[in-house]
N, CA, C and O atoms as a GROMACS GRO file, in nm:
protein
  408
    1UNK      N    1   3.043  -6.461  -2.110
    1UNK     CA    2   3.111  -6.586  -2.082
    1UNK      C    3   3.042  -6.653  -1.964
    1UNK      O    4   2.996  -6.586  -1.871
    2UNK      N    5   3.036  -6.780  -1.970
    2UNK     CA    6   2.971  -6.856  -1.864
    2UNK      C    7   3.059  -6.860  -1.740
    2UNK      O    8   3.179  -6.833  -1.746
    3UNK      N    9   2.999  -6.894  -1.630
    3UNK     CA   10   3.073  -6.906  -1.505
    3UNK      C   11   3.125  -7.049  -1.488
    3UNK      O   12   3.166  -7.087  -1.378
    4UNK      N   13   3.124  -7.127  -1.594
    4UNK     CA   14   3.174  -7.264  -1.590
    4UNK      C   15   3.326  -7.259  -1.597
    4UNK      O   16   3.384  -7.230  -1.702
    5UNK      N   17   3.391  -7.289  -1.485
    5UNK     CA   18   3.537  -7.277  -1.482
    5UNK      C   19   3.604  -7.382  -1.569
    5UNK      O   20   3.718  -7.362  -1.611
    6UNK      N   21   3.536  -7.492  -1.598
    6UNK     CA   22   3.592  -7.593  -1.689
    6UNK      C   23   3.606  -7.534  -1.829
    6UNK      O   24   3.708  -7.552  -1.895
    7UNK      N   25   3.503  -7.464  -1.873
    7UNK     CA   26   3.506  -7.399  -2.005
    7UNK      C   27   3.616  -7.294  -2.011
    7UNK      O   28   3.687  -7.282  -2.111
    8UNK      N   29   3.630  -7.218  -1.904
    8UNK     CA   30   3.733  -7.114  -1.899
    8UNK      C   31   3.872  -7.177  -1.899
    8UNK      O   32   3.962  -7.127  -1.966
    9UNK      N   33   3.889  -7.285  -1.826
    9UNK     CA   34   4.018  -7.356  -1.824
    9UNK      C   35   4.054  -7.405  -1.963
    9UNK      O   36   4.169  -7.394  -2.004
   10UNK      N   37   3.957  -7.458  -2.035
   10UNK     CA   38   3.982  -7.503  -2.173
   10UNK      C   39   4.021  -7.386  -2.263
   10UNK      O   40   4.110  -7.399  -2.347
   11UNK      N   41   3.956  -7.273  -2.244
   11UNK     CA   42   3.988  -7.154  -2.323
   11UNK      C   43   4.133  -7.112  -2.298
   11UNK      O   44   4.205  -7.080  -2.392
   12UNK      N   45   4.176  -7.113  -2.173
   12UNK     CA   46   4.314  -7.076  -2.141
   12UNK      C   47   4.412  -7.175  -2.204
   12UNK      O   48   4.513  -7.134  -2.261
   13UNK      N   49   4.383  -7.303  -2.192
   13UNK     CA   50   4.473  -7.404  -2.249
   13UNK      C   51   4.482  -7.391  -2.401
   13UNK      O   52   4.591  -7.404  -2.458
   14UNK      N   53   4.370  -7.364  -2.467
   14UNK     CA   54   4.370  -7.346  -2.612
   14UNK      C   55   4.454  -7.225  -2.652
   14UNK      O   56   4.510  -7.222  -2.761
   15UNK      N   57   4.461  -7.127  -2.564
   15UNK     CA   58   4.541  -7.007  -2.591
   15UNK      C   59   4.688  -7.027  -2.554
   15UNK      O   60   4.769  -6.937  -2.570
   16UNK      N   61   4.721  -7.147  -2.504
   16UNK     CA   62   4.859  -7.178  -2.473
   16UNK      C   63   4.901  -7.149  -2.330
   16UNK      O   64   5.020  -7.151  -2.299
   17UNK      N   65   4.806  -7.121  -2.244
   17UNK     CA   66   4.837  -7.091  -2.104
   17UNK      C   67   4.807  -7.210  -2.014
   17UNK      O   68   4.717  -7.289  -2.042
   18UNK      N   69   4.883  -7.221  -1.908
   18UNK     CA   70   4.858  -7.325  -1.809
   18UNK      C   71   4.751  -7.277  -1.711
   18UNK      O   72   4.739  -7.158  -1.683
   19UNK      N   73   4.676  -7.372  -1.661
   19UNK     CA   74   4.580  -7.341  -1.555
   19UNK      C   75   4.645  -7.390  -1.426
   19UNK      O   76   4.630  -7.505  -1.386
   20UNK      N   77   4.717  -7.299  -1.363
   20UNK     CA   78   4.789  -7.333  -1.240
   20UNK      C   79   4.690  -7.346  -1.125
   20UNK      O   80   4.578  -7.294  -1.134
   21UNK      N   81   4.729  -7.413  -1.019
   21UNK     CA   82   4.639  -7.420  -0.902
   21UNK      C   83   4.600  -7.282  -0.851
   21UNK      O   84   4.487  -7.262  -0.806
   22UNK      N   85   4.692  -7.187  -0.856
   22UNK     CA   86   4.663  -7.051  -0.810
   22UNK      C   87   4.558  -6.985  -0.899
   22UNK      O   88   4.464  -6.923  -0.849
   23UNK      N   89   4.574  -6.998  -1.030
   23UNK     CA   90   4.477  -6.940  -1.122
   23UNK      C   91   4.339  -7.002  -1.102
   23UNK      O   92   4.238  -6.932  -1.101
   24UNK      N   93   4.336  -7.134  -1.087
   24UNK     CA   94   4.209  -7.203  -1.068
   24UNK      C   95   4.142  -7.159  -0.938
   24UNK      O   96   4.021  -7.134  -0.935
   25UNK      N   97   4.219  -7.149  -0.832
   25UNK     CA   98   4.165  -7.110  -0.702
   25UNK      C   99   4.107  -6.968  -0.706
   25UNK      O  100   4.000  -6.942  -0.652
   26UNK      N  101   4.178  -6.877  -0.770
   26UNK     CA  102   4.133  -6.738  -0.778
   26UNK      C  103   4.012  -6.726  -0.870
   26UNK      O  104   3.918  -6.652  -0.839
   27UNK      N  105   4.012  -6.798  -0.980
   27UNK     CA  106   3.895  -6.798  -1.068
   27UNK      C  107   3.773  -6.854  -0.997
   27UNK      O  108   3.664  -6.799  -1.008
   28UNK      N  109   3.791  -6.963  -0.924
   28UNK     CA  110   3.680  -7.020  -0.847
   28UNK      C  111   3.628  -6.920  -0.744
   28UNK      O  112   3.507  -6.910  -0.723
   29UNK      N  113   3.718  -6.846  -0.682
   29UNK     CA  114   3.678  -6.747  -0.581
   29UNK      C  115   3.594  -6.637  -0.643
   29UNK      O  116   3.492  -6.597  -0.587
   30UNK      N  117   3.637  -6.586  -0.758
   30UNK     CA  118   3.560  -6.480  -0.825
   30UNK      C  119   3.421  -6.531  -0.862
   30UNK      O  120   3.322  -6.461  -0.844
   31UNK      N  121   3.414  -6.652  -0.914
   31UNK     CA  122   3.284  -6.711  -0.949
   31UNK      C  123   3.196  -6.728  -0.826
   31UNK      O  124   3.076  -6.700  -0.830
   32UNK      N  125   3.254  -6.774  -0.719
   32UNK     CA  126   3.178  -6.800  -0.596
   32UNK      C  127   3.133  -6.671  -0.528
   32UNK      O  128   3.021  -6.664  -0.477
   33UNK      N  129   3.220  -6.571  -0.526
   33UNK     CA  130   3.189  -6.447  -0.454
   33UNK      C  131   3.090  -6.358  -0.529
   33UNK      O  132   3.027  -6.272  -0.468
   34UNK      N  133   3.076  -6.377  -0.659
   34UNK     CA  134   2.978  -6.300  -0.734
   34UNK      C  135   3.037  -6.178  -0.802
   34UNK      O  136   3.158  -6.158  -0.805
   35UNK      N  137   2.947  -6.096  -0.856
   35UNK     CA  138   2.989  -5.979  -0.933
   35UNK      C  139   3.048  -5.870  -0.846
   35UNK      O  140   3.017  -5.856  -0.728
   36UNK      N  141   3.135  -5.793  -0.909
   36UNK     CA  142   3.196  -5.674  -0.850
   36UNK      C  143   3.269  -5.706  -0.721
   36UNK      O  144   3.247  -5.644  -0.617
   37UNK      N  145   3.356  -5.804  -0.730
   37UNK     CA  146   3.433  -5.848  -0.614
   37UNK      C  147   3.568  -5.776  -0.613
   37UNK      O  148   3.634  -5.765  -0.717
   38UNK      N  149   3.608  -5.730  -0.497
   38UNK     CA  150   3.734  -5.657  -0.485
   38UNK      C  151   3.850  -5.756  -0.473
   38UNK      O  152   3.831  -5.870  -0.431
   39UNK      N  153   3.971  -5.712  -0.509
   39UNK     CA  154   4.087  -5.798  -0.490
   39UNK      C  155   4.104  -5.839  -0.344
   39UNK      O  156   4.148  -5.950  -0.315
   40UNK      N  157   4.071  -5.750  -0.252
   40UNK     CA  158   4.083  -5.781  -0.110
   40UNK      C  159   3.990  -5.895  -0.070
   40UNK      O  160   4.027  -5.983   0.007
   41UNK      N  161   3.867  -5.893  -0.124
   41UNK     CA  162   3.772  -6.000  -0.094
   41UNK      C  163   3.820  -6.133  -0.152
   41UNK      O  164   3.806  -6.238  -0.088
   42UNK      N  165   3.877  -6.128  -0.272
   42UNK     CA  166   3.931  -6.251  -0.332
   42UNK      C  167   4.046  -6.302  -0.247
   42UNK      O  168   4.053  -6.422  -0.217
   43UNK      N  169   4.135  -6.213  -0.207
   43UNK     CA  170   4.248  -6.254  -0.124
   43UNK      C  171   4.200  -6.316   0.007
   43UNK      O  172   4.249  -6.422   0.047
   44UNK      N  173   4.106  -6.252   0.074
   44UNK     CA  174   4.055  -6.306   0.200
   44UNK      C  175   3.997  -6.445   0.181
   44UNK      O  176   4.016  -6.533   0.264
   45UNK      N  177   3.925  -6.464   0.071
   45UNK     CA  178   3.863  -6.594   0.043
   45UNK      C  179   3.969  -6.702   0.017
   45UNK      O  180   3.965  -6.809   0.077
   46UNK      N  181   4.063  -6.673  -0.072
   46UNK     CA  182   4.162  -6.775  -0.108
   46UNK      C  183   4.264  -6.797   0.003
   46UNK      O  184   4.319  -6.907   0.016
   47UNK      N  185   4.290  -6.694   0.083
   47UNK     CA  186   4.388  -6.708   0.191
   47UNK      C  187   4.342  -6.809   0.296
   47UNK      O  188   4.424  -6.875   0.359
   48UNK      N  189   4.209  -6.820   0.314
   48UNK     CA  190   4.157  -6.921   0.407
   48UNK      C  191   4.182  -7.063   0.356
   48UNK      O  192   4.200  -7.156   0.434
   49UNK      N  193   4.182  -7.078   0.224
   49UNK     CA  194   4.201  -7.209   0.163
   49UNK      C  195   4.349  -7.240   0.144
   49UNK      O  196   4.394  -7.352   0.168
   50UNK      N  197   4.424  -7.139   0.102
   50UNK     CA  198   4.567  -7.155   0.074
   50UNK      C  199   4.643  -7.041   0.142
   50UNK      O  200   4.671  -6.939   0.078
   51UNK      N  201   4.676  -7.056   0.270
   51UNK     CA  202   4.740  -6.948   0.346
   51UNK      C  203   4.873  -6.899   0.289
   51UNK      O  204   4.915  -6.787   0.319
   52UNK      N  205   4.939  -6.981   0.208
   52UNK     CA  206   5.068  -6.938   0.153
   52UNK      C  207   5.054  -6.854   0.027
   52UNK      O  208   5.153  -6.798  -0.021
   53UNK      N  209   4.934  -6.842  -0.027
   53UNK     CA  210   4.912  -6.762  -0.147
   53UNK      C  211   4.923  -6.614  -0.111
   53UNK      O  212   4.855  -6.566  -0.021
   54UNK      N  213   5.009  -6.543  -0.182
   54UNK     CA  214   5.035  -6.403  -0.147
   54UNK      C  215   4.933  -6.309  -0.210
   54UNK      O  216   4.867  -6.342  -0.309
   55UNK      N  217   4.923  -6.192  -0.151
   55UNK     CA  218   4.836  -6.087  -0.205
   55UNK      C  219   4.883  -6.048  -0.346
   55UNK      O  220   4.801  -6.024  -0.434
   56UNK      N  221   5.014  -6.044  -0.367
   56UNK     CA  222   5.069  -6.008  -0.498
   56UNK      C  223   5.026  -6.109  -0.604
   56UNK      O  224   4.996  -6.071  -0.718
   57UNK      N  225   5.023  -6.237  -0.569
   57UNK     CA  226   4.979  -6.339  -0.664
   57UNK      C  227   4.834  -6.318  -0.702
   57UNK      O  228   4.798  -6.331  -0.819
   58UNK      N  229   4.751  -6.284  -0.605
   58UNK     CA  230   4.609  -6.257  -0.634
   58UNK      C  231   4.598  -6.142  -0.735
   58UNK      O  232   4.524  -6.153  -0.833
   59UNK      N  233   4.670  -6.034  -0.711
   59UNK     CA  234   4.664  -5.919  -0.803
   59UNK      C  235   4.716  -5.957  -0.941
   59UNK      O  236   4.658  -5.918  -1.042
   60UNK      N  237   4.826  -6.033  -0.948
   60UNK     CA  238   4.881  -6.074  -1.077
   60UNK      C  239   4.783  -6.161  -1.154
   60UNK      O  240   4.765  -6.143  -1.275
   61UNK      N  241   4.721  -6.256  -1.086
   61UNK     CA  242   4.627  -6.347  -1.153
   61UNK      C  243   4.502  -6.270  -1.198
   61UNK      O  244   4.452  -6.294  -1.308
   62UNK      N  245   4.451  -6.180  -1.115
   62UNK     CA  246   4.336  -6.100  -1.156
   62UNK      C  247   4.370  -6.018  -1.281
   62UNK      O  248   4.289  -6.007  -1.373
   63UNK      N  249   4.490  -5.960  -1.284
   63UNK     CA  250   4.534  -5.884  -1.401
   63UNK      C  251   4.544  -5.975  -1.524
   63UNK      O  252   4.498  -5.939  -1.632
   64UNK      N  253   4.603  -6.092  -1.507
   64UNK     CA  254   4.617  -6.188  -1.617
   64UNK      C  255   4.480  -6.228  -1.672
   64UNK      O  256   4.459  -6.227  -1.793
   65UNK      N  257   4.386  -6.262  -1.583
   65UNK     CA  258   4.253  -6.304  -1.627
   65UNK      C  259   4.178  -6.190  -1.695
   65UNK      O  260   4.094  -6.213  -1.782
   66UNK      N  261   4.208  -6.067  -1.656
   66UNK     CA  262   4.148  -5.951  -1.723
   66UNK      C  263   4.208  -5.936  -1.862
   66UNK      O  264   4.135  -5.909  -1.958
   67UNK      N  265   4.339  -5.952  -1.875
   67UNK     CA  266   4.403  -5.944  -2.007
   67UNK      C  267   4.351  -6.051  -2.102
   67UNK      O  268   4.347  -6.030  -2.224
   68UNK      N  269   4.311  -6.166  -2.048
   68UNK     CA  270   4.259  -6.275  -2.130
   68UNK      C  271   4.109  -6.261  -2.157
   68UNK      O  272   4.048  -6.349  -2.217
   69UNK      N  273   4.050  -6.152  -2.112
   69UNK     CA  274   3.907  -6.122  -2.130
   69UNK      C  275   3.817  -6.224  -2.062
   69UNK      O  276   3.705  -6.250  -2.106
   70UNK      N  277   3.867  -6.282  -1.955
   70UNK     CA  278   3.788  -6.374  -1.873
   70UNK      C  279   3.720  -6.294  -1.762
   70UNK      O  280   3.605  -6.320  -1.726
   71UNK      N  281   3.793  -6.196  -1.710
   71UNK     CA  282   3.737  -6.104  -1.611
   71UNK      C  283   3.730  -5.964  -1.672
   71UNK      O  284   3.803  -5.932  -1.766
   72UNK      N  285   3.641  -5.884  -1.617
   72UNK     CA  286   3.633  -5.743  -1.654
   72UNK      C  287   3.658  -5.661  -1.528
   72UNK      O  288   3.609  -5.694  -1.420
   73UNK      N  289   3.736  -5.555  -1.542
   73UNK     CA  290   3.766  -5.468  -1.429
   73UNK      C  291   3.662  -5.357  -1.424
   73UNK      O  292   3.623  -5.300  -1.526
   74UNK      N  293   3.618  -5.327  -1.303
   74UNK     CA  294   3.518  -5.222  -1.281
   74UNK      C  295   3.579  -5.119  -1.187
   74UNK      O  296   3.630  -5.154  -1.081
   75UNK      N  297   3.574  -4.992  -1.226
   75UNK     CA  298   3.621  -4.883  -1.140
   75UNK      C  299   3.503  -4.836  -1.057
   75UNK      O  300   3.406  -4.782  -1.110
   76UNK      N  301   3.511  -4.857  -0.927
   76UNK     CA  302   3.402  -4.819  -0.838
   76UNK      C  303   3.408  -4.668  -0.811
   76UNK      O  304   3.512  -4.605  -0.830
   77UNK      N  305   3.297  -4.611  -0.766
   77UNK     CA  306   3.287  -4.467  -0.743
   77UNK      C  307   3.386  -4.419  -0.637
   77UNK      O  308   3.432  -4.305  -0.642
   78UNK      N  309   3.418  -4.506  -0.541
   78UNK     CA  310   3.510  -4.466  -0.434
   78UNK      C  311   3.656  -4.485  -0.472
   78UNK      O  312   3.745  -4.469  -0.388
   79UNK      N  313   3.682  -4.519  -0.599
   79UNK     CA  314   3.818  -4.534  -0.646
   79UNK      C  315   3.872  -4.676  -0.642
   79UNK      O  316   3.977  -4.704  -0.699
   80UNK      N  317   3.801  -4.765  -0.575
   80UNK     CA  318   3.847  -4.904  -0.568
   80UNK      C  319   3.823  -4.975  -0.701
   80UNK      O  320   3.738  -4.935  -0.780
   81UNK      N  321   3.900  -5.080  -0.722
   81UNK     CA  322   3.879  -5.166  -0.837
   81UNK      C  323   3.801  -5.288  -0.793
   81UNK      O  324   3.816  -5.336  -0.681
   82UNK      N  325   3.718  -5.338  -0.882
   82UNK     CA  326   3.646  -5.462  -0.858
   82UNK      C  327   3.649  -5.542  -0.987
   82UNK      O  328   3.679  -5.488  -1.094
   83UNK      N  329   3.618  -5.668  -0.977
   83UNK     CA  330   3.621  -5.757  -1.093
   83UNK      C  331   3.490  -5.833  -1.102
   83UNK      O  332   3.423  -5.858  -1.002
   84UNK      N  333   3.456  -5.867  -1.226
   84UNK     CA  334   3.340  -5.951  -1.252
   84UNK      C  335   3.373  -6.039  -1.372
   84UNK      O  336   3.467  -6.011  -1.446
   85UNK      N  337   3.297  -6.145  -1.390
   85UNK     CA  338   3.316  -6.230  -1.506
   85UNK      C  339   3.284  -6.148  -1.630
   85UNK      O  340   3.183  -6.077  -1.633
   86UNK      N  341   3.368  -6.158  -1.731
   86UNK     CA  342   3.345  -6.084  -1.855
   86UNK      C  343   3.231  -6.150  -1.932
   86UNK      O  344   3.222  -6.272  -1.940
   87UNK      N  345   3.145  -6.068  -1.986
   87UNK     CA  346   3.035  -6.120  -2.067
   87UNK      C  347   3.068  -6.106  -2.214
   87UNK      O  348   3.172  -6.051  -2.251
   88UNK      N  349   2.980  -6.157  -2.299
   88UNK     CA  350   3.006  -6.148  -2.443
   88UNK      C  351   2.999  -6.004  -2.496
   88UNK      O  352   3.061  -5.972  -2.597
   89UNK      N  353   2.925  -5.919  -2.427
   89UNK     CA  354   2.910  -5.779  -2.467
   89UNK      C  355   2.948  -5.689  -2.350
   89UNK      O  356   2.916  -5.720  -2.236
   90UNK      N  357   3.017  -5.578  -2.377
   90UNK     CA  358   3.046  -5.483  -2.269
   90UNK      C  359   2.915  -5.423  -2.217
   90UNK      O  360   2.816  -5.414  -2.290
   91UNK      N  361   2.915  -5.384  -2.092
   91UNK     CA  362   2.798  -5.319  -2.036
   91UNK      C  363   2.844  -5.209  -1.941
   91UNK      O  364   2.958  -5.207  -1.897
   92UNK      N  365   2.754  -5.119  -1.912
   92UNK     CA  366   2.786  -5.004  -1.827
   92UNK      C  367   2.734  -5.026  -1.687
   92UNK      O  368   2.642  -5.106  -1.664
   93UNK      N  369   2.793  -4.956  -1.594
   93UNK     CA  370   2.750  -4.960  -1.454
   93UNK      C  371   2.707  -4.820  -1.412
   93UNK      O  372   2.778  -4.723  -1.436
   94UNK      N  373   2.593  -4.812  -1.349
   94UNK     CA  374   2.546  -4.686  -1.295
   94UNK      C  375   2.568  -4.688  -1.145
   94UNK      O  376   2.532  -4.784  -1.077
   95UNK      N  377   2.627  -4.580  -1.095
   95UNK     CA  378   2.658  -4.572  -0.953
   95UNK      C  379   2.582  -4.455  -0.892
   95UNK      O  380   2.586  -4.344  -0.944
   96UNK      N  381   2.514  -4.482  -0.782
   96UNK     CA  382   2.441  -4.377  -0.710
   96UNK      C  383   2.543  -4.281  -0.648
   96UNK      O  384   2.635  -4.326  -0.580
   97UNK      N  385   2.527  -4.153  -0.670
   97UNK     CA  386   2.620  -4.054  -0.615
   97UNK      C  387   2.599  -4.032  -0.466
   97UNK      O  388   2.688  -3.981  -0.398
   98UNK      N  389   2.484  -4.070  -0.415
   98UNK     CA  390   2.456  -4.051  -0.273
   98UNK      C  391   2.516  -4.161  -0.187
   98UNK      O  392   2.579  -4.135  -0.085
   99UNK      N  393   2.494  -4.287  -0.230
   99UNK     CA  394   2.536  -4.398  -0.144
   99UNK      C  395   2.643  -4.487  -0.207
   99UNK      O  396   2.686  -4.584  -0.144
  100UNK      N  397   2.686  -4.456  -0.330
  100UNK     CA  398   2.788  -4.532  -0.402
  100UNK      C  399   2.746  -4.674  -0.435
  100UNK      O  400   2.831  -4.756  -0.470
  101UNK      N  401   2.617  -4.707  -0.426
  101UNK     CA  402   2.575  -4.842  -0.463
  101UNK      C  403   2.574  -4.854  -0.614
  101UNK      O  404   2.550  -4.756  -0.686
  102UNK      N  405   2.600  -4.972  -0.662
  102UNK     CA  406   2.609  -4.998  -0.804
  102UNK      C  407   2.472  -5.028  -0.861
  102UNK      O  408   2.460  -5.053  -0.981
   0.00000   0.00000   0.00000
């Protein structure tokens, strides 16, 4: 899937979902921050823009976007979750056992 948030917004609307300001802000943050972004990094980014946005909302929206196959969840070696834009084909991640780099 492309990182064009307009295309993603259209996909959500076609599926019958609203593109709320919160969803748009979080989607923009994931696109801007790049691959394998943690929920904490997304929260820190959006909290600077919208201080009233809660951490719970960030987690709910990330979960929703994952269910819609817009984002893919990645289990990091240290147990943390990270997210990336979902592509047309699944792919694997190799993690170094020494330094935990992806």
